[in-house]
N, C-alpha and C positions, 0 to 999 in steps of 0.2 A: 562564524558566519555559515549560514546554510546555503547549499546549492538548491535552487528553486526549480521545481518541475510543475507544469500545469498539465494535468491529464484529463482529456476530454472523453467522456463515455461515448460509445457509438450510438448513432441514432436508433432509437427503439430499445436501448438497453437501460435498465434502471440502476444497475450496479455492476461491479466487478469484484470477484473474490479477492481478498487481501493477498493471498499467496500468488495469484495470477498477476496482480498489479506489480508486485516486486519483480516478477519474471519478465513481464512485458516491457518494463522500463530498464531491463538488463541490470538491475540492482542485485539480482541473484541469478546464477548461471542455470540453475535447474529448479524444478518445483520442490525437490527434496531440500535443496539449499535454502529456499525461501521458507519452507516449513521449519527448518532448524533455527533460523533467525527469529521466527515468530515464537517457537517453543522456548527459546532462550530469553524471551522478554525484551528483545532489542527493537521492537516496533511499537510505536505509539499511535493511537487513532484518537484524534480530537483531544490530545493531552493525556490520555489514559493508556497504560500498557495493555496491549491487545494480545491475548493468547489463543484466540480462535483462528485457525488457519484459513478457513473459508468464510470469514466474516464478510458480510456484504458491505462494500465501500460504495457510498452513494455520492451524488453531486452535493457539494458543500462540505464534505469531509476533508480533513487535513491529516495526512500521514507523515510521521517523522520516523526516519530510519537512519541512524548515524548522523551524518552531516547533511542529509538530504531531506527537504521538505516538499511534499507532494500535495498540491491542491487539486481536488477532483471537481470537474465542472460537467454540466450536461451538454 
């Protein structure tokens, strides 16, 4: 069972970098830790392993990290 998060982008922002998303939601303690998880292939974006640290995550995207599911909204 996944723990569900709904992340709302700030008004006027079209995206959030993937590593920043993990950090903002306290799923990673630091940016370096977030990068490590991404580099290790532990993060899926829309069902595909994402290796780009600063991949733009936009409204409608779904991020899976461990047992956490994040749905990004505008």
